[in-house]
C-alpha positions as CSV (number, residue, x, y, z in Angstrom):
1,M,57.1,-82.4,95.9
2,D,57.7,-78.7,95.6
3,F,61.0,-79.1,97.3
4,I,62.2,-81.8,94.9
5,A,61.0,-79.9,91.8
6,G,62.6,-76.7,93.0
7,A,65.9,-78.6,93.6
8,V,65.9,-79.9,90.0
9,G,65.0,-76.6,88.5
10,G,67.8,-74.8,90.5
11,I,70.5,-77.1,89.3
12,C,69.4,-76.7,85.7
13,G,69.4,-72.9,86.1
14,V,72.9,-72.8,87.5
15,A,74.2,-75.0,84.7
16,V,72.8,-72.6,82.0
17,G,73.5,-69.2,83.5
18,Y,76.9,-69.4,85.4
19,P,79.2,-68.1,82.6
20,L,77.2,-64.9,82.2
21,D,77.0,-64.6,86.0
22,T,80.8,-64.5,86.1
23,V,80.8,-61.7,83.5
24,K,78.1,-59.9,85.5
25,V,80.2,-59.9,88.7
26,R,83.3,-58.7,86.9
27,I,81.4,-55.8,85.4
28,Q,79.8,-54.8,88.7
29,T,83.0,-54.9,90.7
30,E,85.6,-53.5,88.2
31,T,85.3,-49.9,87.1
32,K,87.3,-50.3,84.0
33,Y,84.6,-52.3,82.1
34,M,82.2,-50.1,80.2
35,G,80.4,-53.0,78.5
36,I,79.8,-56.7,78.2
37,W,82.1,-57.5,75.3
38,P,85.3,-55.9,76.8
39,C,84.8,-57.9,79.9
40,V,84.2,-61.2,78.0
41,R,87.3,-60.5,75.8
42,D,89.6,-59.8,78.8
43,L,88.3,-62.8,80.8
44,Y,88.9,-65.1,77.8
45,R,92.4,-63.7,77.1
46,Q,93.5,-64.0,80.7
47,E,91.8,-67.3,81.8
48,R,90.4,-68.9,78.7
49,V,87.1,-70.8,79.0
50,W,87.8,-72.0,82.5
51,G,87.7,-68.4,83.8
52,F,83.9,-68.3,83.1
53,Y,83.3,-71.2,85.4
54,R,85.4,-70.1,88.4
55,G,83.7,-71.0,91.7
56,L,81.1,-73.1,89.9
57,S,81.3,-76.2,92.1
58,L,79.9,-74.6,95.3
59,P,76.8,-73.0,93.5
60,V,76.1,-76.4,91.8
61,C,76.3,-78.2,95.2
62,T,74.1,-75.6,97.0
63,A,71.7,-74.8,94.1
64,S,69.5,-77.8,94.8
65,L,69.2,-76.9,98.5
66,V,68.6,-73.2,97.9
67,S,66.2,-73.6,95.1
68,S,64.4,-76.4,97.0
69,M,64.0,-74.1,100.0
70,S,62.9,-71.2,97.8
71,F,60.1,-73.0,95.9
72,G,59.2,-75.1,98.9
73,T,58.9,-72.1,101.2
74,Y,56.8,-70.2,98.6
75,S,54.4,-73.1,98.0
76,H,53.9,-73.9,101.7
77,C,53.6,-70.3,102.7
78,L,51.0,-69.7,100.0
79,A,49.1,-72.9,101.1
80,H,49.0,-71.7,104.7
81,I,47.9,-68.2,103.8
82,C,45.1,-69.7,101.6
83,R,44.0,-72.0,104.4
84,L,43.9,-69.2,106.9
85,R,42.1,-66.7,104.6
86,Y,39.8,-68.9,102.5
87,G,39.6,-72.2,104.5
88,S,41.3,-74.3,101.9
89,A,44.9,-74.6,100.7
90,D,43.6,-75.2,97.1
91,A,41.7,-72.0,97.0
92,K,42.8,-69.5,94.3
93,P,45.2,-67.0,96.0
94,A,45.0,-63.3,95.6
95,K,47.9,-61.3,94.2
96,A,48.8,-60.0,97.7
97,D,49.0,-63.6,98.9
98,I,51.5,-64.5,96.1
99,T,53.5,-61.4,96.8
100,L,53.8,-62.1,100.5
101,S,54.8,-65.7,99.9
102,G,57.4,-64.8,97.3
103,C,58.9,-62.2,99.7
104,A,59.1,-64.9,102.4
105,S,60.9,-67.2,99.9
106,G,63.4,-64.5,99.2
107,F,64.1,-63.9,102.9
108,V,64.6,-67.6,103.7
109,R,67.2,-68.1,100.9
110,V,69.4,-65.3,102.2
111,F,70.6,-67.4,105.2
112,L,71.6,-70.2,102.9
113,T,73.1,-68.3,100.0
114,S,75.2,-65.6,101.7
115,P,78.3,-67.8,102.4
116,S,78.2,-69.4,98.9
117,E,77.7,-65.9,97.3
118,V,80.8,-64.6,99.2
119,A,82.8,-67.5,97.9
120,K,81.5,-67.2,94.4
121,V,82.2,-63.5,94.1
122,R,85.7,-63.8,95.6
123,L,86.6,-66.6,93.2
124,Q,85.1,-64.9,90.2
125,T,87.1,-61.7,90.9
126,Q,90.4,-62.9,92.5
127,T,92.4,-63.0,89.3
128,Q,91.6,-59.4,88.6
129,M,92.3,-58.5,92.2
130,Q,95.7,-60.2,91.9
131,T,96.5,-58.3,88.8
132,E,95.7,-54.9,90.4
133,T,97.8,-55.8,93.5
134,Q,100.8,-56.6,91.3
135,R,100.3,-53.4,89.3
136,R,100.3,-51.3,92.5
137,R,103.4,-53.1,94.1
138,P,106.5,-50.8,93.9
139,S,109.5,-52.1,92.0
140,A,112.7,-53.0,93.9
141,A,115.4,-50.3,94.2
142,G,118.7,-50.9,92.3
143,P,120.0,-50.9,88.8
144,W,118.2,-54.0,87.8
145,P,114.4,-54.2,87.4
146,A,112.6,-56.3,90.0
147,A,111.8,-59.9,89.0
148,P,108.2,-60.4,88.2
149,V,106.1,-61.7,91.1
150,C,103.6,-64.4,90.2
151,P,101.9,-65.5,93.4
152,G,99.5,-68.3,93.3
153,P,95.7,-67.8,93.7
154,R,94.7,-66.8,97.2
155,Y,91.7,-69.1,97.1
156,R,92.3,-72.6,95.8
157,G,88.6,-73.4,95.6
158,P,85.2,-72.7,97.2
159,L,85.8,-74.6,100.5
160,H,89.3,-73.1,100.9
161,C,87.8,-69.7,100.2
162,L,85.1,-70.2,102.9
163,A,87.7,-71.5,105.4
164,T,90.0,-68.5,104.6
165,V,87.2,-66.0,105.0
166,A,86.0,-67.5,108.2
167,R,89.6,-67.6,109.6
168,E,90.5,-64.0,108.6
169,E,87.1,-62.2,108.9
170,G,85.1,-64.4,111.2
171,L,81.5,-65.4,110.9
172,R,80.6,-61.9,109.8
173,G,82.9,-62.3,106.8
174,L,80.8,-65.3,105.6
175,Y,77.7,-63.0,105.8
176,K,79.3,-60.0,104.3
177,G,76.8,-58.1,102.1
178,S,73.9,-60.1,103.6
179,L,71.8,-57.0,104.3
180,A,72.1,-56.0,100.6
181,L,71.3,-59.6,99.7
182,L,68.2,-59.4,101.9
183,C,67.1,-56.2,100.3
184,R,67.7,-57.7,96.8
185,D,65.9,-61.0,97.3
186,G,62.9,-59.9,99.3
187,H,61.2,-57.7,96.7
188,S,62.8,-59.5,93.7
189,F,61.3,-62.9,94.6
190,A,57.9,-61.2,95.3
191,T,58.1,-59.9,91.7
192,Y,59.4,-63.2,90.5
193,F,56.5,-65.4,91.7
194,L,53.8,-62.7,91.2
195,S,54.8,-62.1,87.5
196,Y,55.0,-65.8,86.8
197,A,51.6,-66.5,88.3
198,I,50.0,-63.6,86.3
199,L,51.7,-64.6,83.0
200,C,50.7,-68.2,83.5
201,E,47.1,-67.2,84.0
202,R,47.2,-65.1,80.9
203,L,48.9,-67.7,78.8
204,T,46.7,-70.6,79.8
205,P,44.4,-71.7,76.9
206,A,40.7,-71.5,77.4
207,G,39.3,-74.7,79.0
208,R,42.6,-75.7,80.6
209,S,43.8,-75.2,84.1
210,Q,47.6,-74.9,83.2
211,P,49.6,-73.4,80.4
212,D,51.4,-75.6,77.9
213,V,55.2,-75.9,77.7
214,L,55.5,-72.8,75.5
215,G,53.5,-70.8,78.0
216,V,55.7,-72.0,80.9
217,L,58.8,-71.1,78.9
218,V,57.6,-67.5,78.2
219,A,56.2,-66.9,81.7
220,G,59.4,-68.2,83.4
221,G,61.7,-66.2,81.2
222,C,59.8,-63.0,81.6
223,A,59.4,-63.5,85.3
224,G,63.2,-63.9,85.6
225,V,63.8,-60.7,83.6
226,L,61.4,-58.7,85.7
227,A,62.8,-60.0,89.0
228,W,66.4,-59.1,87.9
229,T,65.3,-55.7,86.8
230,V,64.2,-54.8,90.3
231,A,67.1,-56.7,91.9
232,T,70.1,-55.3,90.0
233,P,70.7,-52.1,92.0
234,M,71.1,-54.1,95.3
235,D,72.9,-56.8,93.4
236,V,75.6,-54.3,92.4
237,I,76.0,-53.2,96.1
238,K,76.0,-56.9,97.3
239,S,78.8,-57.8,94.8
240,R,81.0,-54.9,95.8
241,L,80.6,-55.5,99.5
242,Q,81.4,-59.2,99.1
243,A,84.4,-58.6,96.9
244,D,85.7,-55.9,99.2
245,G,87.5,-58.3,101.5
246,Q,90.3,-59.3,99.1
247,G,92.4,-56.2,99.4
248,Q,92.2,-52.8,101.1
249,R,88.7,-52.3,102.3
250,R,86.8,-49.5,100.7
251,Y,83.3,-49.7,102.1
252,R,82.2,-49.4,105.7
253,G,78.7,-50.8,105.1
254,L,75.7,-50.9,102.7
255,L,74.9,-47.2,102.8
256,H,78.6,-46.1,102.5
257,C,78.9,-48.4,99.5
258,V,75.8,-46.9,97.8
259,V,76.9,-43.3,98.5
260,A,80.6,-43.9,97.5
261,S,79.6,-45.8,94.3
262,V,77.1,-43.2,93.2
263,R,79.5,-40.4,94.0
264,E,82.4,-41.9,92.0
265,E,80.5,-43.3,89.0
266,G,77.1,-41.6,89.0
267,P,73.6,-43.1,89.5
268,R,74.1,-45.4,86.4
269,V,76.4,-47.5,88.5
270,L,73.4,-49.1,90.1
271,C,72.3,-50.4,86.7
272,K,75.7,-52.1,86.0
273,G,75.1,-55.5,84.6
274,L,71.3,-54.9,84.1
275,A,71.4,-55.8,80.4
276,L,73.5,-58.9,81.1
277,N,71.3,-59.9,84.0
278,C,68.2,-59.7,81.8
279,C,69.9,-61.7,79.0
280,R,70.9,-64.3,81.4
281,A,67.6,-64.4,83.3
282,F,65.4,-65.3,80.4
283,P,67.0,-68.6,79.4
284,V,67.9,-69.6,83.0
285,N,64.4,-69.1,84.3
286,M,62.8,-70.7,81.3
287,V,64.8,-73.8,82.2
288,V,64.1,-73.5,85.9
289,F,60.4,-73.3,85.6
290,V,60.1,-75.9,82.9
291,A,62.1,-78.3,85.0
292,Y,60.1,-77.4,88.1
293,E,56.7,-77.8,86.4
294,A,57.8,-81.0,84.7
295,V,58.8,-82.6,88.0
296,L,55.6,-81.5,89.6
297,R,53.4,-82.9,86.9
298,L,55.4,-86.1,86.7
299,T,55.2,-86.7,90.4
300,R,51.5,-85.8,90.5
301,G,50.8,-88.2,87.6
302,L,52.7,-91.0,89.4
303,L,50.7,-90.4,92.7
304,T,47.3,-90.3,91.0
């Protein structure tokens, strides 16, 4: 049941948070944006409302699978740890058990999300990359100015993007930035599930075993904020590595990307998009956990 509940929660979360995710990726990959509002304004002027939803179809299609694997892996890993340590899967887990299970959940999702993350980032940034390429192109010689060049988008959609990346960059291109993604999701999902469990315990009324809907909303939202707080530095590096394949390559790998980014923009670059991530994380994870808990309680009620 955890797999089904996780799938429903993941789809709801993507539907709520995708526009802000697009803004976040633009801020992280483009040095000209010094805040959220300039990025939102430029994106709307250039691409209107549709620009906020570029690359949405693939995340929606994969969200159910990824979220299902994340919550299912966490639940089953925690049950096995409790069975081994305490003799029963229903025993109350220690904080270390929750942390380890959350970390395992983060590691598992990397293998599923890396290709879709590459496609999402490329689609979210390709309009800006095209504009910069046109700006750098030298004008034709002669008395008359060169005619404006208006090439079509390089990627026509998520599947075309994945096929193009696989053809031009091979399998490694589909997993570009996966090491940064692994570093991001391992400790962030450990924080995610641990903080949710602690907050749910604190917000559960006396005499009850579970928090009410308001408690789940608050715990889920706060867990999402804490998880993205620790994840943002590696999320910046991940986005830059994955967007790097659209033009002249700047980064040789994860460490080179970290060093080059900090040298050019200072240590604050690793916090780019932090405020936006936190603003997005609260409502998204409120929805994710409420949907997850609702499906779990519904199915348990039907089975009993």
